[in-house]
C-alpha positions, -999 to 999 in steps of 0.1 A, spaced: -123 331 638 -121 353 668 -94 342 693 -113 348 725 -148 337 715 -136 307 695 -111 294 721 -136 276 743 -154 261 713 -122 247 697 -111 235 731 -144 216 736 -140 200 701 -105 190 708 -115 175 741 -143 155 724 -118 144 697 -97 127 724 -127 108 736 -130 70 733 -167 74 726 -173 73 689 -205 93 692 -184 123 705 -152 116 685 -166 115 649 -186 148 650 -157 166 668 -132 154 641 -156 166 613 -160 200 630 -122 204 634 -118 194 597 -142 222 587 -123 247 608 -89 239 592 -95 266 565 -110 292 588 -88 323 595 -76 324 631 -80 286 637 -43 281 640 -39 310 664 -64 294 686 -45 261 684 -13 279 694 -29 294 725 -43 259 735 -11 239 732 9 267 749 -15 266 779 2 241 802 -28 239 825 -49 221 800 -51 183 796 -20 168 779 -40 148 754 -59 179 742 -26 199 739 -10 170 720 -39 169 695 -37 207 691 -1 204 681 -8 177 656 -36 197 640 -12 227 638 15 206 623 -8 191 597 -20 226 588 15 238 580 18 210 554 -15 219 538 -20 257 541 12 275 549 25 278 514 13 310 496 0 290 466 -19 265 487 -57 265 485 -71 283 515 -36 295 524 -31 313 556 -28 351 554 6 367 558 -7 386 589 -17 354 606 15 336 597 36 365 610 16 363 643 21 325 645 58 327 639 62 352 667 40 331 690 60 299 684 93 313 697 80 334 727 87 306 752 107 274 755 94 260 787 71 231 775 71 206 804 60 175 784 88 159 764 66 145 736 48 178 731 81 197 732 94 174 704 63 180 683 65 218 687 102 217 677 93 197 646 65 221 636 88 251 641 113 233 618 85 228 592 78 265 592 115 273 591 119 251 560 94 274 542 101 308 557 137 309 572 156 331 567 137 354 544 104 357 562 117 346 596 151 362 600 147 364 638 144 326 643 181 316 645 192 346 666 164 339 691 174 302 693 211 311 698 201 334 727 178 309 743 204 281 743 226 304 765 200 308 793 207 293 827 172 277 831 178 240 823 144 233 808 144 263 785 180 256 774 170 220 766 139 230 746 158 257 727 185 231 718 159 206 708 143 232 685 177 243 672 185 207 662 153 201 644 156 235 625 192 227 615 182 192 604 154 204 583 174 232 567 202 208 559 179 185 541 170 211 514 186 203 481 180 232 457 213 251 450 200 284 464 188 267 496 221 250 500 240 283 497 217 298 524 225 269 547 262 272 540 260 309 549 242 300 581 267 273 590 296 297 585 280 322 608 271 299 637 296 271 635 320 286 660 292 291 685 279 256 679 314 242 686 318 261 718 283 251 729 291 214 723 324 217 741 308 234 771 281 207 775 306 179 769 331 192 795 303 198 820 290 162 815 325 147 820 331 166 851 297 156 866 301 120 857 335 118 873 322 134 904 294 108 906 266 132 901 246 110 877 213 130 877 230 162 867 253 143 843 223 128 826 208 162 820 241 176 806 245 145 785 211 151 769 223 186 759 256 173 747 238 149 724 216 176 710 245 200 704 264 172 687 234 165 664 235 201 654 272 200 647 268 168 627 244 186 602 265 217 601 298 198 595 285 175 569 262 198 549 273 233 558 306 236 538 317 231 502 353 228 512 354 219 549 391 212 548 396 250 545 378 256 578 401 251 608 372 247 633 356 220 612 388 200 610 395 207 646 361 194 657 366 162 636 400 156 652 385 161 686 359 134 679 385 107 684 396 120 718 360 125 729 351 90 718 378 76 741 365 96 770 329 85 765 339 49 760 358 50 793 327 65 810 306 38 795 328 12 810 328 28 844 314 8 873 283 23 888 270 41 857 232 38 857 214 20 829 197 51 817 229 70 816 247 41 799 220 40 772 224 77 765 262 74 765 260 46 739 237 68 717 262 96 719 291 73 711 272 60 680 265 96 670 302 104 671 308 75 646 280 87 624 296 121 622 328 104 608 309 81 585 287 109 571 317 132 566 336 104 548 306 97 525 300 134 515 336 146 517 360 118 509 389 140 499 387 164 529 386 132 550 421 121 539 439 138 568 417 117 591 422 83 575 453 74 595 437 84 628 404 67 619 420 34 610 442 34 641 413 42 664 389 16 648 414 -12 645 429 -7 680 395 -8 697 380 -37 676 411 -59 669 434 -54 699 432 -55 737 426 -18 738 388 -23 735 385 -50 762 357 -41 785 347 -9 766 330 -23 735 294 -28 728 279 -44 696 267 -13 678 300 5 683 319 -25 669 296 -24 639 302 13 634 340 9 636 339 -19 611 318 2 588 344 30 591 372 5 581 351 -9 553 342 26 539 379 35 538 390 2 522 363 2 496 360 39 489 361 44 451 375 80 456 407 65 470 412 39 442 440 50 419 436 46 381 452 16 364 478 41 351 490 55 384 503 87 367 467 96 357 455 96 393 448 128 412 474 138 439 448 134 467 439 99 455 475 89 456 478 104 490 449 84 503 462 52 487 496 58 502 481 62 537 461 30 533 490 10 520 513 22 548 486 12 574 476 -21 560 509 -39 564 512 -77 563 512 -80 602 482 -57 605 462 -75 578 471 -108 593 459 -98 627 427 -83 614 418 -114 594 427 -138 623 407 -118 648 377 -116 625 377 -153 620 387 -165 655 367 -139 675 339 -124 655 330 -154 633 326 -177 663 290 -187 672 281 -171 705 267 -188 736 234 -171 729 234 -185 693 242 -220 705 214 -219 731 190 -206 704 201 -235 681 191 -260 709 159 -243 720 146 -228 688 164 -245 658 140 -231 633 144 -196 646 182 -200 644 181 -212 608 159 -183 598 183 -158 615 214 -174 599 198 -171 564 191 -134 567 162 -128 590 153 -92 598 172 -90 630 202 -107 614 206 -79 589 213 -54 617 235 -76 639 273 -79 642 277 -112 622 268 -99 587 289 -67 593 320 -88 602 314 -110 571 311 -80 548 343 -65 563 361 -98 559 351 -100 522 360 -64 514 394 -67 531 401 -101 515 391 -88 481 413 -58 484 443 -76 499 439 -112 486 475 -118 479 484 -111 515 455 -128 531 451 -160 510 482 -177 527 468 -167 561 435 -184 555 451 -214 539 473 -219 570 442 -217 592 426 -244 570 457 -266 572 457 -264 610 422 -279 611 426 -309 588 409 -341 599 379 -347 621 378 -325 652 374 -337 688 336 -336 696 345 -329 732 364 -298 723 337 -272 717 362 -244 710 379 -264 683 345 -271 667 336 -234 668 369 -225 653 365 -250 625 330 -236 618 344 -201 617 373 -210 593 350 -229 570 327 -199 570 356 -177 559 366 -202 531 330 -202 519 328 -164 519 361 -161 500 354 -188 475 358 -167 444 391 -152 457 404 -187 465 396 -202 431 433 -207 421 445 -216 456 421 -243 467 416 -277 450 380 -279 462 372 -312 445 402 -329 463 392 -312 496 357 -324 491 367 -360 486 396 -362 511 383 -340 540 347 -327 538 330 -360 530 346 -375 561 334 -345 582 298 -352 570 299 -388 582 305 -379 618 271 -384 633 277 -371 669 252 -345 680 278 -319 688 293 -324 653 261 -309 638 279 -276 638 304 -289 613 278 -309 592 257 -278 588 287 -256 580 302 -281 555 270 -285 535 267 -247 535 304 -245 524 297 -268 495 268 -246 484 292 -216 483 317 -235 461 292 -252 437 291 -223 413 329 -216 417 347 -248 414 330 -282 415 334 -310 389 301 -322 373 313 -358 378 310 -352 416 274 -343 414 260 -378 420 281 -380 451 268 -346 463 232 -358 458 239 -388 479 253 -365 506 222 -343 503 199 -374 505 216 -384 538 217 -349 554 180 -343 546 175 -372 571 198 -357 597 184 -356 633 191 -318 635 165 -295 618 191 -267 612 212 -292 592 182 -303 572 172 -267 563 208 -258 553 210 -289 532 178 -279 514 193 -245 506 225 -261 492 203 -284 470 186 -253 455 221 -239 447 230 -272 431 200 -275 409 200 -238 400 236 -241 388 243 -239 350 262 -272 352 231 -291 365 223 -322 346 188 -337 350 200 -372 341 224 -371 370 197 -360 394 169 -383 384 180 -414 403 177 -394 435 146 -373 426 120 -395 443 137 -398 476 149 -362 478 115 -348 468 98 -369 494 122 -357 521 117 -321 510 80 -325 514 85 -340 549 107 -309 557 80 -286 545 55 -302 569 80 -303 598 89 -266 598 64 -241 614 78 -207 608 65 -188 578 101 -179 566 111 -216 569 82 -228 548 89 -201 522 125 -212 521 116 -249 516 89 -241 491 115 -221 470 137 -252 470 108 -274 459 98 -249 432 134 -249 419 135 -287 417 102 -289 399 113 -263 374 146 -281 366 132 -316 362 100 -305 344 77 -334 335 99 -359 353 83 -347 385 48 -360 377 50 -394 395 61 -378 428 39 -347 434 8 -364 447 14 -356 484 24 -320 477 -7 -315 456 -28 -327 485 -9 -306 511 -8 -272 493 -46 -264 498 -41 -269 535 -10 -247 536 -28 -220 515 -56 -219 541 -32 -218 570 -12 -189 554 -42 -166 552 -24 -139 572 10 -145 556 9 -130 521 46 -136 514 42 -173 521 12 -173 497 35 -157 471 59 -187 476 29 -211 472 20 -193 439 55 -197 426 54 -234 435 21 -238 417 35 -221 386 63 -246 383 39 -275 393 15 -266 365 43 -264 340 56 -298 352 22 -315 351 12 -300 317 -24 -311 308 -26 -331 340 -28 -298 359 -65 -298 351 -69 -321 381 -57 -292 403 -85 -268 391 -107 -272 422 -79 -256 442 -60 -238 415 -88 -216 400 -100 -201 433 -64 -193 441 -60 -174 407 -94 -158 413 -84 -144 447 -48 -134 437 -60 -114 406 -91 -97 421 -81 -61 427 -111 -56 451 -94 -80 475 -66 -65 497 -42 -94 492 -39 -86 455 -12 -60 464 11 -89 473 -2 -117 451 -11 -101 418 21 -105 399 25 -142 407 -12 -148 404 -12 -135 368 18 -156 360 0 -187 374 -31 -178 354 -11 -176 322 7 -209 327 -26 -226 336 -41 -214 303 -10 -225 284 -12 -260 298 -50 -264 297 -63 -290 272 -96 -272 270 -115 -242 283 -137 -251 312 -166 -228 323 -147 -222 356 -116 -211 338 -136 -189 315 -154 -173 345 -121 -160 360 -118 -136 331 -143 -114 349 -113 -100 369 -96 -87 337 -114 -55 331 -104 -41 365 -68 -52 358 -68 -32 326 -81 -2 345 -53 -6 370 -28 -1 341 1 -16 362 34 -30 351 16 -63 348 -5 -52 318 18 -71 294 10 -104 312 -27 -94 309 -24 -92 271 -7 -126 271 -36 -141 291 -61 -126 266 -41 -142 237 -41 -175 255 -79 -175 259 -82 -166 222 -60 -195 211 -77 -219 236 -113 -213 226 -117 -181 206 -155 -184 198 -166 -191 233 -142 -165 248 -150 -137 223 -187 -143 225 -186 -140 263 -161 -112 268 -153 -97 233 -174 -65 238 -161 -58 273 -126 -64 261 -131 -40 233 -143 -13 257 -112 -19 279 -90 -16 249 -107 16 238 -101 31 272 -65 20 272 -58 35 237 -69 69 249 -37 72 270 -11 47 262 25 45 250 34 33 215 45 0 230 12 -4 248 -7 4 216 13 -23 198 4 -48 225 -34 -40 222 -34 -43 185 -15 -76 185 -43 -90 206 -68 -77 181 -47 -92 152 -46 -126 168 -84 -125 173 -88 -116 137 -66 -145 127 -84 -171 147 -119 -159 142 -119 -137 110 -157 -135 108 -165 -127 144 -136 -106 155 -140 -77 131 -175 -70 144 -164 -72 180 -134 -49 176 -151 -26 151 -147 5 173 -109 1 172 -105 -4 134 -112 31 122 -83 45 142 -61 18 127 -72 27 92 -68 64 99 -32 57 112 -23 41 78 -38 69 57 -20 95 79 13 77 76 20 67 112 56 77 118 66 49 143 76 19 122 66 -8 148 31 8 152 27 11 114 37 -26 110 9 -37 134 -16 -13 117 -9 -30 84 -11 -64 100 -46 -57 115 -60 -43 82 -43 -70 62 -61 -97 83 -94 -80 77 -88 -75 39 -75 -111 34 -100 -130 56 -132 -109 56 -133 -88 24 -170 -79 29 -162 -63 63 -132 -45 47 -155 -30 21 -179 -18 48 -150 -3 67 -137 14 36 -171 29 29 -173 42 65 -138 58 63 -146 74 29 -174 93 45 -152 104 73 -124 115 49 -150 130 25 -135 110 -4 -146 85 -29 -140 49 -19 -117 43 -49 -97 74 -41 -93 64 -5 -84 28 -14 -57 41 -38 -42 63 -11 -42 33 13 -25 10 -12 1 37 -20 9 42 17 10 4 22 35 -1 -6 56 29 5 58 17 41 63 -20 35 99 -16 47 85 -8 82 75 -45 84 105 -65 95 91 -100 102 89 -122 71 55 -136 83 40 -101 84 55 -92 51 39 -123 36 5 -114 52 6 -79 37 16 -93 3 -12 -118 3 -37 -91 14 -27 -68 -14 -27 -97 -39 -63 -105 -29 -72 -71 -45 -57 -79 -80 -86 -100 -94 -107 -68 -92 -112 -48 -124 -111 -16 -104 -89 8 -123 -74 22 -91 -61 -13 -81 -48 -19 -117 -29 14 -115 -11 1 -84 -4 -33 -100 34 -28 -104 39 -16 -69 19 -46 -55 38 -71 -76 71 -55 -66 66 -58 -29 52 -93 -33 83 -105 -51 105 -90 -24 84 -108 3 86 -140 -17 124 -138 -16 122 -132 22 102 -164 29 119 -187 4 146 -212 15 167 -235 -6 161 -272 -4 196 -288 2 185 -321 -14 171 -307 -47 187 -273 -49 153 -258 -56 137 -230 -36 105 -235 -16 85 -217 10 
């Protein structure tokens, strides 16, 4: 493609490809797709996106096509690969100027340069890094920024390579440029601090952007550029400087008059500083040891003392807590049980931690975590009032909750408590003791503090096992708390029922269960929705526990199940409905058939909920789980659900329907339990099997369940099922057997064996295409015992139950092996007798023995020659299946 003549044509196609008009868009996209493999096309794209006078959207599209082309055609071995001459020209063109005015396009160009660098730098593109190092020194602000942006993306990409040779190249690069990168970062950082203190926010913002980029470069070089970073004074010097710079930037962030844009960028930079420390700690725990003391002092002082007042923001607190947690939990710093066997550096780290985490320090951290960070915030209390369901979802682990401060503080508390439980247990017990008795409903701070302390006691339940008599506390304190009905006391009612849920599996007497069910029954009628949802969650923990006794729960089942159903109707959020459905499923599963009198309303409601949840596949998964347990509980009565149940199974297991991606696993499980509990095969239930052939083609991890479904159909109504689907099933099995594991082969043949057992006259004809390979496997002496065992089981069924078909099969195989039938039969019997030990199940050994015994009435000399071998294995099998009658002392089968 000639650059000059083709430029206007490609430009026109790109312009049309940005059009909203489909009539222009589609042909243009097709034309561009055809040009992708044309020589010179990417040179034209380069000239287009480097032309700043052209439309931004056209230039953006040109960059994207160029970037995609790198992925597809840049490698030498790629089909339609770019020529070396064109690639050389493109590499030169990409680094001729760094003055792109549009930020988004500049970022994309930096990314595509990094993609080329990943493949070509430094061998085919040795000039890239020197050019970038020169360009970041220029005085022009725009060029300096664009060069830094590119430098960062190139460094990031090269650092991500994992082959040993590539890592050595990156380490060589890091050693050669680290000093320069440090001085660059120091320069931009000092410039920013000077400008921000002078009040020049516009210039400061520009410098801060360059500070951020140079710090990103340093992060990659520091973490991935050195095998032994502790040996490099500049690396360790930079890491020590991070703490001082963090203080300076935090002070800037707290300055009055800092604009929102500048503050946002400042916070990003502060977080990046903490990421440098966290990454270095993760990848280099031993070189980090000299920094442990400083890191702990810094983090603890800012988060747990007055030093951080007015300077902290949530993400920074989270990062500081992550640093403390990573040091406390770091396996590299854990000495061996025999201290003398530990490495010196491990002992050094342990010594530093022990010296830092003194009793006063640990006490202050624990008290601050509970009394400051565990307290519900004003925003959370408002949310509880205005959106109780949203609050309940967040508190039980909603998406935004996972990335908020609360879970981070709870994890840190748990880790510290676990590591220093002897020190912290008395501290927490004292906090409990100070809050005995009902709290004043007018004292919101006291209520919030009790909520926080109870939260801590619940989180540390396993650690407090020997220190808290929970049964006594439940009777003497917690029951009284639950009886306070004041609206403000809902904080404590909700926290207490949550607390009980945390202790159920730890320390809760079975004799107290009826009292707990009474409490749950009361709280499921609480005026507050959050309390009701939390109570349902605790109920699930109670019935899921290994000490659950159905007889204790039955007196409360009707009322509790009715209230759960009401709660399911009351909640509106998808997550809430899922949560309540999981509780209902768990109850149904544990009480089994005892649920039958109480499910009428739920059965009537589920079709409506299924329809309403059309766009919520995860809620539909929860409905499927509920239906599984419901069918198991109803048994044969589940047939009354078929008008709703069968279309649900049909949709969930139809691979042509998009929802199957989410619903298939649960849908197959529901299909199976429906068959297992069906009293008879209905035409509608039979019709669903049309979905099965596509499921076998999918060959997913659910194929085992598919085999179980086939077996269930066979047992339920073999004749009708095999007459309708036998031939198609055989075709599916033949395709599967072409490329399947030994385990998969066993599963297929077990299905065939069951069909032969249930319908011995029909099944051999249906599965005739499979049987020759089974016979062949026996004659060839299949070396996998489990497979051989199933082979013998399949042929044993045919021989024992359909001897005429066996004779026809033997005749067919004799022609294939070019042997006389008697000779082939003798070889088969000899292999059978020899490999009988491959069969481990007594039932299968009995089957093989009976099959071989069925041959003995014949006067065939070959069979008579094998008489001793057959009788010998039959006697062995007889011993396997005989048991002694304790009353008579005789043996019987």
